[in-house]
C-alpha positions in Angstrom: 0.0 0.0 0.0 1.5 3.3 -1.1 1.5 6.6 0.7 -0.6 9.3 -0.9 0.0 13.1 -0.9 -2.6 15.6 -2.0 -1.0 19.0 -2.5 -3.5 21.8 -3.0 -2.1 25.2 -4.0 -4.6 27.9 -3.1 -5.5 30.4 -5.8 -2.8 29.2 -8.3 -3.6 30.2 -11.8 -3.0 27.6 -14.5 -1.1 30.1 -16.7 1.5 30.5 -13.9 2.5 26.9 -14.0 5.3 27.3 -16.5 9.0 26.4 -16.7 9.9 30.0 -16.0 7.7 30.6 -13.0 7.3 27.1 -11.5 10.3 25.0 -12.7 9.9 22.5 -9.9 6.3 21.8 -10.5 7.1 21.4 -14.2 9.9 18.9 -13.4 7.4 16.9 -11.3 4.9 17.1 -14.2 7.5 15.8 -16.7 7.9 12.7 -14.7 4.2 12.1 -14.3 0.9 13.3 -15.9 0.1 16.9 -16.6 -3.6 17.6 -17.3 -3.7 20.9 -19.2 -7.4 21.1 -19.4 -8.5 20.6 -15.8 -11.2 22.6 -14.2 -12.3 23.3 -10.6 -16.0 22.6 -9.7 -16.2 26.2 -8.3 -14.2 29.3 -7.9 -13.9 29.8 -4.2 -12.3 27.4 -1.6 -15.3 26.3 0.4 -17.2 25.3 -2.8 -14.2 23.9 -4.6 -12.7 21.5 -2.0 -15.8 19.2 -2.0 -15.0 18.5 -5.7 -11.5 17.5 -4.8 -12.2 15.4 -1.6 -15.6 14.0 -2.5 -16.1 14.2 -6.2 -19.2 16.1 -5.4 -20.7 19.6 -5.0 -20.9 19.4 -1.3 -18.7 18.0 1.4 -19.5 14.7 3.2 -17.0 13.3 5.6 -18.7 9.9 5.2 -18.2 9.9 1.5 -14.7 11.4 1.0 -11.3 10.2 -0.2 -10.0 10.4 3.4 -12.8 8.1 4.8 -12.4 5.6 2.0 -8.7 5.4 2.6 -9.1 5.1 6.3 -11.4 2.2 5.8 -8.7 0.7 3.6 -6.1 0.9 6.5 -4.7 4.4 5.9 -3.9 7.0 8.6 -5.3 10.3 7.2 -4.0 13.8 8.0 -4.2 17.4 6.8 -1.8 20.3 7.4 -2.9 23.8 6.5 -3.0 27.4 7.6 -6.4 28.5 6.1 -9.3 29.5 8.3 -11.7 28.3 5.6 -10.1 24.8 5.5 -10.1 24.4 9.2 -13.6 25.6 9.6 -15.2 23.3 7.0 -13.3 20.1 6.3 -11.8 18.7 9.5 -14.4 15.9 9.8 -13.2 12.6 8.4 -9.5 13.0 9.1 -7.5 11.3 11.9 -5.1 14.2 12.2 -6.0 17.8 11.2 -3.4 20.4 12.0 -4.3 24.1 11.7 -0.9 25.8 11.8 -1.8 29.4 11.8 -5.4 30.3 11.1 -7.0 30.5 14.6 -5.6 34.0 14.7 -6.8 34.4 11.1 -10.4 33.6 12.1 -10.3 36.2 14.8 -8.8 38.8 12.6 -11.2 38.1 9.8 -14.2 38.5 12.1 -12.8 41.8 13.4 -12.2 43.1 9.9 -15.8 42.3 9.0 -17.1 44.2 12.0 -14.7 47.1 11.4 -15.7 47.4 7.8 -19.4 47.4 8.7 -19.4 49.9 11.6 -16.4 52.3 11.0 -16.5 55.0 8.2 -13.7 54.9 5.6 -11.6 57.8 6.7 -11.3 56.8 10.4 -10.7 53.3 9.2 -7.6 54.5 7.2 -6.2 56.2 10.3 -6.7 53.0 12.4 -4.9 50.9 9.8 -2.0 53.3 9.8 -1.6 53.2 13.6 -1.9 49.4 13.6 0.8 49.0 11.0 3.3 51.0 13.1 3.2 48.4 15.8 2.7 45.3 13.7 5.5 42.8 13.1 6.0 42.8 9.3 5.8 39.0 8.9 2.9 38.9 11.3 0.9 40.7 8.6 0.4 37.3 6.8 -2.8 35.6 7.7 -1.2 32.2 6.8 2.0 30.3 7.2 4.5 30.3 4.2 4.9 27.1 2.1 8.3 26.4 3.4 7.1 26.2 7.0 4.0 24.1 6.2 6.0 21.6 4.1 8.6 21.3 6.9 6.0 20.3 9.4 4.2 18.0 7.0 7.5 16.3 6.0 8.2 15.6 9.7 4.9 13.9 10.1 5.3 11.9 6.9 8.7 10.6 8.0 7.5 9.7 11.5 4.2 8.1 10.7 3.8 4.4 10.2 2.7 3.4 6.6 0.3 3.6 4.9 -0.9 7.2 5.2 -2.8 9.9 3.2 -1.9 13.5 3.7 -3.6 16.6 2.3 -1.3 19.6 2.4 -2.9 23.0 1.6 -0.6 25.9 0.8 -1.7 29.5 0.8 1.1 31.5 -0.7 -0.6 32.6 -4.0 -3.7 33.7 -2.1 -4.1 37.4 -1.2 -2.5 39.3 0.4 0.5 39.1 -2.0 3.4 39.5 0.4 6.5 37.7 -1.0 9.8 37.7 0.8 11.4 39.2 -2.3 9.9 42.7 -2.3 11.4 44.1 -5.6 12.5 47.2 -3.7 9.0 48.0 -2.5 8.8 48.7 1.2 6.8 46.4 3.4 4.4 49.4 4.2 3.9 50.1 0.5 3.2 46.4 -0.1 0.6 46.3 2.7 -1.1 49.5 1.4 -1.3 48.1 -2.1 -2.9 44.9 -0.6 -5.4 47.1 1.2 -6.4 48.5 -2.1 -6.6 45.0 -3.6 -9.0 44.0 -0.8 -11.2 47.0 -1.6 -11.1 46.1 -5.2 -12.2 42.5 -4.4 -15.2 44.1 -2.6 -15.8 46.2 -5.8 -15.1 49.4 -3.8 -11.9 50.5 -5.6 -10.5 50.3 -9.1 -6.8 49.8 -9.2 -4.7 51.8 -11.6 -2.8 50.1 -14.5 0.4 50.5 -12.5 -1.0 49.1 -9.4 -2.3 46.0 -11.2 1.1 45.5 -12.8 2.8 45.5 -9.4 0.1 43.2 -7.9 0.7 40.8 -10.7 4.5 40.8 -10.0 3.9 40.3 -6.3 1.6 37.4 -7.0 4.0 35.8 -9.5 6.8 36.1 -6.9 4.6 34.4 -4.3 4.1 31.5 -6.8 7.9 31.3 -7.5 8.8 31.2 -3.8 6.1 28.5 -3.2 7.5 26.5 -6.1 11.0 26.7 -4.7 9.8 25.4 -1.3 8.0 22.5 -3.1 11.1 21.7 -5.0 13.1 21.3 -1.8 10.4 19.3 -0.2 9.9 17.0 -3.2 13.5 15.9 -3.1 12.7 13.7 -0.1 9.7 12.0 -1.7 10.2 8.3 -2.2 7.4 6.1 -3.6 4.5 8.3 -2.8 1.5 8.8 -5.1 1.3 12.6 -5.5 -1.6 14.7 -6.7 -1.0 18.4 -7.2 -3.8 20.9 -8.0 -5.3 24.3 -7.1 -8.7 24.9 -5.6 -9.2 27.8 -8.0 -7.3 30.5 -9.8 -7.1 34.3 -9.3 -8.5 37.3 -11.3 -6.7 40.5 -12.1 -9.5 42.5 -13.6 -9.8 40.4 -16.8 -13.5 40.0 -16.3 -14.1 43.1 -14.1 -13.1 41.8 -10.7 -10.0 41.1 -8.5 -9.1 38.1 -6.3 -11.8 35.4 -6.7 -15.5 35.2 -6.3 -17.6 32.0 -5.9 -19.8 30.9 -8.8 -17.9 33.0 -11.3 -17.0 30.5 -14.0 -14.3 32.2 -16.0 -11.0 30.8 -17.2 -8.6 32.6 -14.8 -10.6 31.2 -11.9 -11.8 27.8 -13.1 -8.9 26.5 -15.2 -6.5 24.9 -12.7 -3.3 22.8 -12.9 -3.6 19.1 -12.2 -0.4 17.0 -11.9 -0.3 13.3 -11.0 3.1 11.8 -10.1 3.8 8.2 -9.3 1.2 6.5 -11.5 1.6 4.3 -14.5 1.3 7.1 -17.1 3.8 9.8 -18.1 2.2 12.2 -20.5 0.6 15.5 -21.2 -3.1 14.9 -21.3 -5.3 17.3 -23.2 -8.7 15.7 -22.4 -11.1 17.7 -20.3 -11.1 16.6 -16.7 -12.1 18.2 -13.4 -11.6 17.9 -9.7 -14.4 15.4 -9.8 -11.9 12.9 -11.4 -9.4 13.0 -8.6 -11.0 10.3 -6.4 -11.3 8.1 -9.4 -7.7 8.6 -10.4 -6.5 7.8 -6.8 -8.6 4.7 -6.3 -7.8 3.3 -9.8 -4.1 3.8 -9.4 -4.1 2.3 -5.9 -6.3 -0.6 -6.8 -9.1 0.4 -4.4 -12.4 -0.8 -5.6 -14.5 2.1 -4.4 -16.4 5.0 -6.0 -17.7 8.2 -4.4 -19.6 11.3 -5.5 -20.5 11.4 -9.1 -18.8 8.0 -9.7 -20.9 6.3 -7.1 -23.9 4.1 -7.6 
């Protein structure tokens, strides 16, 4: 029985999985299967993950990849730093480690209340005061890929076989706050991300220059995540590895920024899908979706089980 790794890269656009931007992902793809016409079932995390884990539109812990594998003798685990992941998908896993997002949940609730009850100008003053006292790395509402992968790798090396692990990385998700800052100050980067959040709420229209900088920051986040994945992947042995994104990201191509649920446009719905460790090695152009992931795993592992749209 082989160990299984599901690596979900939050908000990673398909057009950013290239030899120039993600050489490590492309190296893995060359040794496995690269589906270049894969689509998410939805364009926001909460609605997309059920397609990945359950081959369905809604999440059911009793009818998920994790539960089927547990019934087949696997230990199941997830490592992440997303408040949305921790809030919605813990059921069905033996181990579910939230590395950072408890603070993120509190901050997100506070931000919603602040946005609702405090006028715009006082809000700007409050943000400015807050930044003066905020640790610059503490600005991130998630843990960077390198740290998440280090923790996950430790668990993988210490856990008795067989196991299934879902690792969820947040680096491409807003805010775009890479370690390489292109000479932009941390304060300038934060202010630009503040504008992006307003744009995501359709309350601000970024300038052409601001969009250009945001795209560079996003790309750098993807590159740094790819470097961390490359280092982590060197220690993989005989694992069956699935890599995908829950959805993509929009930079105004269809009038919006960030990502909105139920908005089925190519920058959001078209996602990478890489399978490593199976029998095939190829670029596959056939249309597939997240709904196919459970089928691919079970067929390659010889597990006679079907869930979601593939069930009876």
